[in-house]
N, C-alpha and C positions, 0 to 999 in steps of 0.2 A: 386191192384197188377198189375204190368206191364206184358203184354202178353209175354211169353217166346220168341216168334218169333221176337219181336221188342226190345229186350234188347240190348242196345249198349252203349259203352263208347268211348270217345275221349281221346287219350293219346297224350299230347303235350310235347315232350322232344327231345332235339337234341342229347342226348346220346343214340345211337342205342342199346347198351346193355340193358339199362333200358326199352326202348320202346318195344324191342323184348321180354324181360322177361314178362312185363305186358301184352302184346298182347297174349302171350302163356298161361299165367295164366288165363286170361279171356276166351280164346278159350276153355280151358279144362272145364270151367264152363258154356259152351254154351252161352257165351256173346260175341257179335261181338265187336271187338276193331278196331278202325280206328286210325292210327298214323299220326301226323303232327309234323314236326321238327321246325317250326317257328310260331310266332304269326300270321303272314300274312296267312300262310297256314291254321292255326286253324280257323281264321275268315272266310275264304272261305268255309271251311268244315262245320262250324256251320250254314252258310247261306243255305246250301243244304240239311242237314240232321238233324234229331232230336236225341239228346243224353240225357240220363238220368244223366250221370256223365261225367265231364271233369276233367281229372288228368293233371295238368300243372306244369312243372318245374319252379322254381323261376327264374333261370338264363337262358335266351334264347338268341340266336344270335341277334334278332331284338327287344329285350326289356325285361321288367320285367314281369314275370308270374303273380305276385300278382296284378299288375296294370291291366293286361289283364283280369284276372279273375273278378276283380271288375267291369270293363266296360262291359264285356260279361254277367255278372250276371244281370245287369240292362236290357239287351235285352232278356235274356233267364232266367226269374225268376224261372221257374219250373225245371231248371237244377241244379244239385249239382256240386259245384266246389271244388276241392281238390288240394292244392298246395303241391308239392314235393320239398324238399330242403335238401341240404347237410349242411345247416347252420340253424338249428332249434333253433334259439335264441329267448328269450322273445320279442325282438324287431320285429323279423320276424313274430312270432306268432301273435303279436298285430296288425301288419300291415295287415296280412291276415284276421284277425277277422274284422278289420275296413273296409276292402274291401268287406265284405259279404261272404267270403269263409267259407264253412262249416267245413272243416278239413284241417289241415296242418300236413303232415307226413314227418318224418326225413328219409333221404336216407343215407346209405342203410337201407332198411326195416329190422328190427330185427325179425319181425313175419309177417305172411300173414293175421293174424286175423283182423287188421284194414281194409284191403281190403275187406274181407268178410263182416265185419260190415257195411261198406259203401254201398256195393251192397245190403245187406239186407234192409237197409234203403231206398235206391233209388228205388229198385224194389218191395218193399212191400212183400217180401217172405223170408223164411228161407234160409240159405246157402244150405242146402240139397235140397230144392225145386228148387233153382236156378240151381244147378249142374245137377239135374235130368231133367231139361227143363220143369218144371211145373210152 
C-alpha cells in the first residue's frame, strides 16, 4: 500500500478543462495531482518527482502521448501509464498495449469508475481508503 502522504499522479494534457477536472477529482480523494501540458514538461517533471500513475493525452502539441508513455515506461517501470484519447479505436488501443501502457481510456469519460479502479491498483488500497487518506 502506498503511504497516503505520497500518493500523486501526473496529468499530461494540453486541454485545460480535462487537466483541471482530473486534478480536482484527485484532490477530492487526497491524491496530489501535478499537471503538465507538453511531453517536454512531463519529462522534466518525471525527472524531479515520483508518481504512481501518469495520465497522458494521446495528442499533445509536441508529440504522441502513446510514444511518450512507452519511452517513459522503460525509465519508470514502477509507474502506471494511462492514455486518454478521444479516438479509442482498436488501432489506438493496440498501439497503447504494444507500448506497455496499462490502460487506455476514452474521452470524455462516461464514468469515474475507471479512474477509481486505476487508483486502487496503483495505490494498493480501496477507493474508500484512498478518499479517507488511509
